[in-house]
Chimera marker file (.cmm) of the C-alpha trace (Angstrom):
<marker_set name="trace">
<marker id="1" x="1.102" y="-17.209" z="-2.344" r="1" g="1" b="0" radius="0.5"/>
<marker id="2" x="-0.326" y="-15.233" z="-4.814" r="1" g="1" b="0" radius="0.5"/>
<marker id="3" x="1.464" y="-15.487" z="-8.302" r="1" g="1" b="0" radius="0.5"/>
<marker id="4" x="3.223" y="-12.844" z="-9.066" r="1" g="1" b="0" radius="0.5"/>
<marker id="5" x="2.172" y="-13.681" z="-13.017" r="1" g="1" b="0" radius="0.5"/>
<marker id="6" x="-1.491" y="-12.804" z="-12.250" r="1" g="1" b="0" radius="0.5"/>
<marker id="7" x="-2.837" y="-10.754" z="-14.832" r="1" g="1" b="0" radius="0.5"/>
<marker id="8" x="-5.424" y="-9.836" z="-12.036" r="1" g="1" b="0" radius="0.5"/>
<marker id="9" x="-2.691" y="-8.443" z="-9.518" r="1" g="1" b="0" radius="0.5"/>
<marker id="10" x="-1.298" y="-6.314" z="-12.387" r="1" g="1" b="0" radius="0.5"/>
<marker id="11" x="-3.964" y="-4.450" z="-13.449" r="1" g="1" b="0" radius="0.5"/>
<marker id="12" x="-4.606" y="-3.740" z="-9.373" r="1" g="1" b="0" radius="0.5"/>
<marker id="13" x="-1.212" y="-2.605" z="-8.816" r="1" g="1" b="0" radius="0.5"/>
<marker id="14" x="-1.589" y="-0.352" z="-12.226" r="1" g="1" b="0" radius="0.5"/>
<marker id="15" x="-4.351" y="1.151" z="-10.875" r="1" g="1" b="0" radius="0.5"/>
<marker id="16" x="-2.926" y="2.072" z="-7.591" r="1" g="1" b="0" radius="0.5"/>
<marker id="17" x="-0.010" y="3.090" z="-9.239" r="1" g="1" b="0" radius="0.5"/>
<marker id="18" x="-1.835" y="7.045" z="-9.530" r="1" g="1" b="0" radius="0.5"/>
<marker id="19" x="-2.073" y="8.631" z="-6.506" r="1" g="1" b="0" radius="0.5"/>
<marker id="20" x="-5.332" y="10.327" z="-8.052" r="1" g="1" b="0" radius="0.5"/>
<marker id="21" x="-6.977" y="6.591" z="-8.215" r="1" g="1" b="0" radius="0.5"/>
<marker id="22" x="-5.754" y="6.428" z="-4.682" r="1" g="1" b="0" radius="0.5"/>
<marker id="23" x="-6.992" y="8.832" z="-3.748" r="1" g="1" b="0" radius="0.5"/>
<marker id="24" x="-10.566" y="8.053" z="-5.790" r="1" g="1" b="0" radius="0.5"/>
<marker id="25" x="-10.570" y="4.750" z="-3.698" r="1" g="1" b="0" radius="0.5"/>
<marker id="26" x="-9.445" y="6.487" z="-0.348" r="1" g="1" b="0" radius="0.5"/>
<marker id="27" x="-12.778" y="8.370" z="-1.001" r="1" g="1" b="0" radius="0.5"/>
<marker id="28" x="-15.274" y="5.616" z="-2.237" r="1" g="1" b="0" radius="0.5"/>
<marker id="29" x="-14.048" y="3.815" z="1.206" r="1" g="1" b="0" radius="0.5"/>
<marker id="30" x="-17.102" y="6.197" z="2.907" r="1" g="1" b="0" radius="0.5"/>
<marker id="31" x="-19.093" y="5.782" z="1.190" r="1" g="1" b="0" radius="0.5"/>
<marker id="32" x="-20.571" y="5.625" z="-2.528" r="1" g="1" b="0" radius="0.5"/>
<marker id="33" x="-19.776" y="8.864" z="-4.604" r="1" g="1" b="0" radius="0.5"/>
<marker id="34" x="-20.517" y="10.003" z="-8.614" r="1" g="1" b="0" radius="0.5"/>
<marker id="35" x="-18.287" y="10.455" z="-11.325" r="1" g="1" b="0" radius="0.5"/>
<marker id="36" x="-18.355" y="14.302" z="-10.459" r="1" g="1" b="0" radius="0.5"/>
<marker id="37" x="-17.511" y="13.627" z="-6.584" r="1" g="1" b="0" radius="0.5"/>
<marker id="38" x="-14.501" y="11.896" z="-7.288" r="1" g="1" b="0" radius="0.5"/>
<marker id="39" x="-13.875" y="14.717" z="-9.705" r="1" g="1" b="0" radius="0.5"/>
<marker id="40" x="-14.297" y="17.524" z="-7.232" r="1" g="1" b="0" radius="0.5"/>
<marker id="41" x="-10.851" y="17.217" z="-4.877" r="1" g="1" b="0" radius="0.5"/>
<marker id="42" x="-8.577" y="16.781" z="-8.096" r="1" g="1" b="0" radius="0.5"/>
<marker id="43" x="-10.833" y="19.353" z="-10.147" r="1" g="1" b="0" radius="0.5"/>
<marker id="44" x="-11.171" y="17.453" z="-13.121" r="1" g="1" b="0" radius="0.5"/>
<marker id="45" x="-13.527" y="17.465" z="-15.485" r="1" g="1" b="0" radius="0.5"/>
<marker id="46" x="-16.141" y="14.273" z="-15.589" r="1" g="1" b="0" radius="0.5"/>
<marker id="47" x="-14.384" y="13.151" z="-18.507" r="1" g="1" b="0" radius="0.5"/>
<marker id="48" x="-11.430" y="12.838" z="-17.115" r="1" g="1" b="0" radius="0.5"/>
<marker id="49" x="-12.275" y="11.715" z="-13.798" r="1" g="1" b="0" radius="0.5"/>
<marker id="50" x="-14.464" y="8.716" z="-15.819" r="1" g="1" b="0" radius="0.5"/>
<marker id="51" x="-11.232" y="7.532" z="-17.144" r="1" g="1" b="0" radius="0.5"/>
<marker id="52" x="-10.115" y="6.879" z="-14.031" r="1" g="1" b="0" radius="0.5"/>
<marker id="53" x="-12.713" y="5.138" z="-12.694" r="1" g="1" b="0" radius="0.5"/>
<marker id="54" x="-12.547" y="3.461" z="-15.786" r="1" g="1" b="0" radius="0.5"/>
<marker id="55" x="-9.125" y="2.054" z="-15.301" r="1" g="1" b="0" radius="0.5"/>
<marker id="56" x="-9.923" y="1.316" z="-11.547" r="1" g="1" b="0" radius="0.5"/>
<marker id="57" x="-13.335" y="-0.856" z="-13.201" r="1" g="1" b="0" radius="0.5"/>
<marker id="58" x="-10.914" y="-2.678" z="-15.070" r="1" g="1" b="0" radius="0.5"/>
<marker id="59" x="-8.917" y="-3.321" z="-12.134" r="1" g="1" b="0" radius="0.5"/>
<marker id="60" x="-12.216" y="-4.855" z="-10.418" r="1" g="1" b="0" radius="0.5"/>
<marker id="61" x="-12.004" y="-2.478" z="-7.368" r="1" g="1" b="0" radius="0.5"/>
<marker id="62" x="-14.893" y="0.279" z="-8.217" r="1" g="1" b="0" radius="0.5"/>
<marker id="63" x="-18.433" y="-1.274" z="-10.096" r="1" g="1" b="0" radius="0.5"/>
<marker id="64" x="-20.136" y="1.836" z="-11.184" r="1" g="1" b="0" radius="0.5"/>
<marker id="65" x="-24.183" y="2.114" z="-11.834" r="1" g="1" b="0" radius="0.5"/>
<marker id="66" x="-25.629" y="4.295" z="-13.878" r="1" g="1" b="0" radius="0.5"/>
<marker id="67" x="-28.227" y="5.968" z="-12.685" r="1" g="1" b="0" radius="0.5"/>
<marker id="68" x="-30.053" y="8.646" z="-15.241" r="1" g="1" b="0" radius="0.5"/>
<marker id="69" x="-27.884" y="11.108" z="-15.703" r="1" g="1" b="0" radius="0.5"/>
<marker id="70" x="-25.969" y="9.859" z="-12.664" r="1" g="1" b="0" radius="0.5"/>
<marker id="71" x="-22.523" y="7.735" z="-12.620" r="1" g="1" b="0" radius="0.5"/>
<marker id="72" x="-22.412" y="6.166" z="-9.254" r="1" g="1" b="0" radius="0.5"/>
<marker id="73" x="-19.495" y="4.411" z="-8.168" r="1" g="1" b="0" radius="0.5"/>
<marker id="74" x="-18.788" y="1.930" z="-5.175" r="1" g="1" b="0" radius="0.5"/>
<marker id="75" x="-15.817" y="0.866" z="-4.084" r="1" g="1" b="0" radius="0.5"/>
<marker id="76" x="-15.628" y="-3.507" z="-4.755" r="1" g="1" b="0" radius="0.5"/>
<marker id="77" x="-12.441" y="-4.074" z="-2.281" r="1" g="1" b="0" radius="0.5"/>
<marker id="78" x="-12.066" y="-7.227" z="-3.029" r="1" g="1" b="0" radius="0.5"/>
<marker id="79" x="-9.593" y="-7.303" z="-5.710" r="1" g="1" b="0" radius="0.5"/>
<marker id="80" x="-7.104" y="-5.525" z="-2.984" r="1" g="1" b="0" radius="0.5"/>
<marker id="81" x="-7.476" y="-8.735" z="-0.776" r="1" g="1" b="0" radius="0.5"/>
<marker id="82" x="-4.224" y="-10.295" z="-4.089" r="1" g="1" b="0" radius="0.5"/>
<marker id="83" x="-2.600" y="-6.950" z="-3.266" r="1" g="1" b="0" radius="0.5"/>
<marker id="84" x="-2.165" y="-7.064" z="0.191" r="1" g="1" b="0" radius="0.5"/>
<marker id="85" x="-1.459" y="-11.367" z="0.361" r="1" g="1" b="0" radius="0.5"/>
<marker id="86" x="1.408" y="-10.764" z="-2.363" r="1" g="1" b="0" radius="0.5"/>
<marker id="87" x="2.694" y="-7.415" z="0.053" r="1" g="1" b="0" radius="0.5"/>
<marker id="88" x="2.294" y="-9.180" z="3.029" r="1" g="1" b="0" radius="0.5"/>
<marker id="89" x="4.780" y="-12.164" z="1.936" r="1" g="1" b="0" radius="0.5"/>
<marker id="90" x="7.406" y="-9.093" z="1.282" r="1" g="1" b="0" radius="0.5"/>
<marker id="91" x="6.593" y="-7.971" z="4.522" r="1" g="1" b="0" radius="0.5"/>
<marker id="92" x="7.275" y="-11.252" z="6.687" r="1" g="1" b="0" radius="0.5"/>
<marker id="93" x="10.755" y="-11.220" z="4.194" r="1" g="1" b="0" radius="0.5"/>
<marker id="94" x="11.342" y="-7.526" z="5.347" r="1" g="1" b="0" radius="0.5"/>
<marker id="95" x="10.369" y="-8.220" z="9.030" r="1" g="1" b="0" radius="0.5"/>
<marker id="96" x="12.630" y="-11.164" z="9.327" r="1" g="1" b="0" radius="0.5"/>
<marker id="97" x="15.575" y="-9.427" z="8.074" r="1" g="1" b="0" radius="0.5"/>
<marker id="98" x="14.544" y="-6.215" z="10.422" r="1" g="1" b="0" radius="0.5"/>
<marker id="99" x="14.899" y="-8.821" z="13.628" r="1" g="1" b="0" radius="0.5"/>
<marker id="100" x="17.991" y="-10.175" z="12.470" r="1" g="1" b="0" radius="0.5"/>
<marker id="101" x="19.302" y="-6.879" z="11.829" r="1" g="1" b="0" radius="0.5"/>
<marker id="102" x="18.249" y="-6.008" z="15.592" r="1" g="1" b="0" radius="0.5"/>
<marker id="103" x="20.099" y="-8.832" z="16.990" r="1" g="1" b="0" radius="0.5"/>
<marker id="104" x="23.613" y="-8.493" z="15.109" r="1" g="1" b="0" radius="0.5"/>
<marker id="105" x="23.323" y="-4.925" z="16.474" r="1" g="1" b="0" radius="0.5"/>
<marker id="106" x="22.424" y="-6.439" z="20.114" r="1" g="1" b="0" radius="0.5"/>
<marker id="107" x="24.739" y="-8.591" z="20.298" r="1" g="1" b="0" radius="0.5"/>
<marker id="108" x="27.460" y="-5.845" z="19.121" r="1" g="1" b="0" radius="0.5"/>
<marker id="109" x="26.138" y="-3.220" z="22.082" r="1" g="1" b="0" radius="0.5"/>
<marker id="110" x="26.591" y="-5.961" z="24.017" r="1" g="1" b="0" radius="0.5"/>
<marker id="111" x="30.188" y="-6.815" z="23.094" r="1" g="1" b="0" radius="0.5"/>
<marker id="112" x="30.680" y="-2.775" z="23.167" r="1" g="1" b="0" radius="0.5"/>
<marker id="113" x="29.957" y="-2.576" z="27.138" r="1" g="1" b="0" radius="0.5"/>
<marker id="114" x="31.780" y="-5.457" z="28.023" r="1" g="1" b="0" radius="0.5"/>
<marker id="115" x="34.808" y="-4.347" z="26.184" r="1" g="1" b="0" radius="0.5"/>
<marker id="116" x="34.152" y="-0.737" z="28.192" r="1" g="1" b="0" radius="0.5"/>
<marker id="117" x="33.680" y="-3.057" z="31.327" r="1" g="1" b="0" radius="0.5"/>
<marker id="118" x="37.566" y="-4.985" z="30.719" r="1" g="1" b="0" radius="0.5"/>
<marker id="119" x="39.324" y="-1.450" z="30.171" r="1" g="1" b="0" radius="0.5"/>
<marker id="120" x="37.765" y="0.293" z="33.256" r="1" g="1" b="0" radius="0.5"/>
<marker id="121" x="38.563" y="-2.941" z="35.041" r="1" g="1" b="0" radius="0.5"/>
<marker id="122" x="42.447" y="-3.064" z="33.772" r="1" g="1" b="0" radius="0.5"/>
<marker id="123" x="42.098" y="1.410" z="34.291" r="1" g="1" b="0" radius="0.5"/>
<marker id="124" x="42.188" y="2.098" z="30.957" r="1" g="1" b="0" radius="0.5"/>
<marker id="125" x="40.526" y="5.249" z="29.733" r="1" g="1" b="0" radius="0.5"/>
<marker id="126" x="37.970" y="5.413" z="27.038" r="1" g="1" b="0" radius="0.5"/>
<link id1="1" id2="2" r="1" g="1" b="0" radius="0.2"/>
<link id1="2" id2="3" r="1" g="1" b="0" radius="0.2"/>
<link id1="3" id2="4" r="1" g="1" b="0" radius="0.2"/>
<link id1="4" id2="5" r="1" g="1" b="0" radius="0.2"/>
<link id1="5" id2="6" r="1" g="1" b="0" radius="0.2"/>
<link id1="6" id2="7" r="1" g="1" b="0" radius="0.2"/>
<link id1="7" id2="8" r="1" g="1" b="0" radius="0.2"/>
<link id1="8" id2="9" r="1" g="1" b="0" radius="0.2"/>
<link id1="9" id2="10" r="1" g="1" b="0" radius="0.2"/>
<link id1="10" id2="11" r="1" g="1" b="0" radius="0.2"/>
<link id1="11" id2="12" r="1" g="1" b="0" radius="0.2"/>
<link id1="12" id2="13" r="1" g="1" b="0" radius="0.2"/>
<link id1="13" id2="14" r="1" g="1" b="0" radius="0.2"/>
<link id1="14" id2="15" r="1" g="1" b="0" radius="0.2"/>
<link id1="15" id2="16" r="1" g="1" b="0" radius="0.2"/>
<link id1="16" id2="17" r="1" g="1" b="0" radius="0.2"/>
<link id1="17" id2="18" r="1" g="1" b="0" radius="0.2"/>
<link id1="18" id2="19" r="1" g="1" b="0" radius="0.2"/>
<link id1="19" id2="20" r="1" g="1" b="0" radius="0.2"/>
<link id1="20" id2="21" r="1" g="1" b="0" radius="0.2"/>
<link id1="21" id2="22" r="1" g="1" b="0" radius="0.2"/>
<link id1="22" id2="23" r="1" g="1" b="0" radius="0.2"/>
<link id1="23" id2="24" r="1" g="1" b="0" radius="0.2"/>
<link id1="24" id2="25" r="1" g="1" b="0" radius="0.2"/>
<link id1="25" id2="26" r="1" g="1" b="0" radius="0.2"/>
<link id1="26" id2="27" r="1" g="1" b="0" radius="0.2"/>
<link id1="27" id2="28" r="1" g="1" b="0" radius="0.2"/>
<link id1="28" id2="29" r="1" g="1" b="0" radius="0.2"/>
<link id1="29" id2="30" r="1" g="1" b="0" radius="0.2"/>
<link id1="30" id2="31" r="1" g="1" b="0" radius="0.2"/>
<link id1="31" id2="32" r="1" g="1" b="0" radius="0.2"/>
<link id1="32" id2="33" r="1" g="1" b="0" radius="0.2"/>
<link id1="33" id2="34" r="1" g="1" b="0" radius="0.2"/>
<link id1="34" id2="35" r="1" g="1" b="0" radius="0.2"/>
<link id1="35" id2="36" r="1" g="1" b="0" radius="0.2"/>
<link id1="36" id2="37" r="1" g="1" b="0" radius="0.2"/>
<link id1="37" id2="38" r="1" g="1" b="0" radius="0.2"/>
<link id1="38" id2="39" r="1" g="1" b="0" radius="0.2"/>
<link id1="39" id2="40" r="1" g="1" b="0" radius="0.2"/>
<link id1="40" id2="41" r="1" g="1" b="0" radius="0.2"/>
<link id1="41" id2="42" r="1" g="1" b="0" radius="0.2"/>
<link id1="42" id2="43" r="1" g="1" b="0" radius="0.2"/>
<link id1="43" id2="44" r="1" g="1" b="0" radius="0.2"/>
<link id1="44" id2="45" r="1" g="1" b="0" radius="0.2"/>
<link id1="45" id2="46" r="1" g="1" b="0" radius="0.2"/>
<link id1="46" id2="47" r="1" g="1" b="0" radius="0.2"/>
<link id1="47" id2="48" r="1" g="1" b="0" radius="0.2"/>
<link id1="48" id2="49" r="1" g="1" b="0" radius="0.2"/>
<link id1="49" id2="50" r="1" g="1" b="0" radius="0.2"/>
<link id1="50" id2="51" r="1" g="1" b="0" radius="0.2"/>
<link id1="51" id2="52" r="1" g="1" b="0" radius="0.2"/>
<link id1="52" id2="53" r="1" g="1" b="0" radius="0.2"/>
<link id1="53" id2="54" r="1" g="1" b="0" radius="0.2"/>
<link id1="54" id2="55" r="1" g="1" b="0" radius="0.2"/>
<link id1="55" id2="56" r="1" g="1" b="0" radius="0.2"/>
<link id1="56" id2="57" r="1" g="1" b="0" radius="0.2"/>
<link id1="57" id2="58" r="1" g="1" b="0" radius="0.2"/>
<link id1="58" id2="59" r="1" g="1" b="0" radius="0.2"/>
<link id1="59" id2="60" r="1" g="1" b="0" radius="0.2"/>
<link id1="60" id2="61" r="1" g="1" b="0" radius="0.2"/>
<link id1="61" id2="62" r="1" g="1" b="0" radius="0.2"/>
<link id1="62" id2="63" r="1" g="1" b="0" radius="0.2"/>
<link id1="63" id2="64" r="1" g="1" b="0" radius="0.2"/>
<link id1="64" id2="65" r="1" g="1" b="0" radius="0.2"/>
<link id1="65" id2="66" r="1" g="1" b="0" radius="0.2"/>
<link id1="66" id2="67" r="1" g="1" b="0" radius="0.2"/>
<link id1="67" id2="68" r="1" g="1" b="0" radius="0.2"/>
<link id1="68" id2="69" r="1" g="1" b="0" radius="0.2"/>
<link id1="69" id2="70" r="1" g="1" b="0" radius="0.2"/>
<link id1="70" id2="71" r="1" g="1" b="0" radius="0.2"/>
<link id1="71" id2="72" r="1" g="1" b="0" radius="0.2"/>
<link id1="72" id2="73" r="1" g="1" b="0" radius="0.2"/>
<link id1="73" id2="74" r="1" g="1" b="0" radius="0.2"/>
<link id1="74" id2="75" r="1" g="1" b="0" radius="0.2"/>
<link id1="75" id2="76" r="1" g="1" b="0" radius="0.2"/>
<link id1="76" id2="77" r="1" g="1" b="0" radius="0.2"/>
<link id1="77" id2="78" r="1" g="1" b="0" radius="0.2"/>
<link id1="78" id2="79" r="1" g="1" b="0" radius="0.2"/>
<link id1="79" id2="80" r="1" g="1" b="0" radius="0.2"/>
<link id1="80" id2="81" r="1" g="1" b="0" radius="0.2"/>
<link id1="81" id2="82" r="1" g="1" b="0" radius="0.2"/>
<link id1="82" id2="83" r="1" g="1" b="0" radius="0.2"/>
<link id1="83" id2="84" r="1" g="1" b="0" radius="0.2"/>
<link id1="84" id2="85" r="1" g="1" b="0" radius="0.2"/>
<link id1="85" id2="86" r="1" g="1" b="0" radius="0.2"/>
<link id1="86" id2="87" r="1" g="1" b="0" radius="0.2"/>
<link id1="87" id2="88" r="1" g="1" b="0" radius="0.2"/>
<link id1="88" id2="89" r="1" g="1" b="0" radius="0.2"/>
<link id1="89" id2="90" r="1" g="1" b="0" radius="0.2"/>
<link id1="90" id2="91" r="1" g="1" b="0" radius="0.2"/>
<link id1="91" id2="92" r="1" g="1" b="0" radius="0.2"/>
<link id1="92" id2="93" r="1" g="1" b="0" radius="0.2"/>
<link id1="93" id2="94" r="1" g="1" b="0" radius="0.2"/>
<link id1="94" id2="95" r="1" g="1" b="0" radius="0.2"/>
<link id1="95" id2="96" r="1" g="1" b="0" radius="0.2"/>
<link id1="96" id2="97" r="1" g="1" b="0" radius="0.2"/>
<link id1="97" id2="98" r="1" g="1" b="0" radius="0.2"/>
<link id1="98" id2="99" r="1" g="1" b="0" radius="0.2"/>
<link id1="99" id2="100" r="1" g="1" b="0" radius="0.2"/>
<link id1="100" id2="101" r="1" g="1" b="0" radius="0.2"/>
<link id1="101" id2="102" r="1" g="1" b="0" radius="0.2"/>
<link id1="102" id2="103" r="1" g="1" b="0" radius="0.2"/>
<link id1="103" id2="104" r="1" g="1" b="0" radius="0.2"/>
<link id1="104" id2="105" r="1" g="1" b="0" radius="0.2"/>
<link id1="105" id2="106" r="1" g="1" b="0" radius="0.2"/>
<link id1="106" id2="107" r="1" g="1" b="0" radius="0.2"/>
<link id1="107" id2="108" r="1" g="1" b="0" radius="0.2"/>
<link id1="108" id2="109" r="1" g="1" b="0" radius="0.2"/>
<link id1="109" id2="110" r="1" g="1" b="0" radius="0.2"/>
<link id1="110" id2="111" r="1" g="1" b="0" radius="0.2"/>
<link id1="111" id2="112" r="1" g="1" b="0" radius="0.2"/>
<link id1="112" id2="113" r="1" g="1" b="0" radius="0.2"/>
<link id1="113" id2="114" r="1" g="1" b="0" radius="0.2"/>
<link id1="114" id2="115" r="1" g="1" b="0" radius="0.2"/>
<link id1="115" id2="116" r="1" g="1" b="0" radius="0.2"/>
<link id1="116" id2="117" r="1" g="1" b="0" radius="0.2"/>
<link id1="117" id2="118" r="1" g="1" b="0" radius="0.2"/>
<link id1="118" id2="119" r="1" g="1" b="0" radius="0.2"/>
<link id1="119" id2="120" r="1" g="1" b="0" radius="0.2"/>
<link id1="120" id2="121" r="1" g="1" b="0" radius="0.2"/>
<link id1="121" id2="122" r="1" g="1" b="0" radius="0.2"/>
<link id1="122" id2="123" r="1" g="1" b="0" radius="0.2"/>
<link id1="123" id2="124" r="1" g="1" b="0" radius="0.2"/>
<link id1="124" id2="125" r="1" g="1" b="0" radius="0.2"/>
<link id1="125" id2="126" r="1" g="1" b="0" radius="0.2"/>
</marker_set>
């Protein structure tokens, strides 16, 4: 289990908390992009996009390489593993809770069906 008080986990979730940064990560999942290319779909300046990239870099999710005047970014998915592991713990929790709810509903349906059948046999109206 990932420690709930992990500073790395905090920075990863902070980076993922912004829809622009999540969009940038989705774009980077398709391949390297320049900061300008990352900025384009969001109609933001290079400086604005660069600030978002910096947050992603601090979380270890992006690696930026300067090639001449170009800043090329690449996805570094490793830190997502700790976030995924943390979320999976709660996925198991909710799956267990939903399975228990499903069982209770099935039992309730069976009791209701049995009660209807009993009323029909006794000739009572529904």
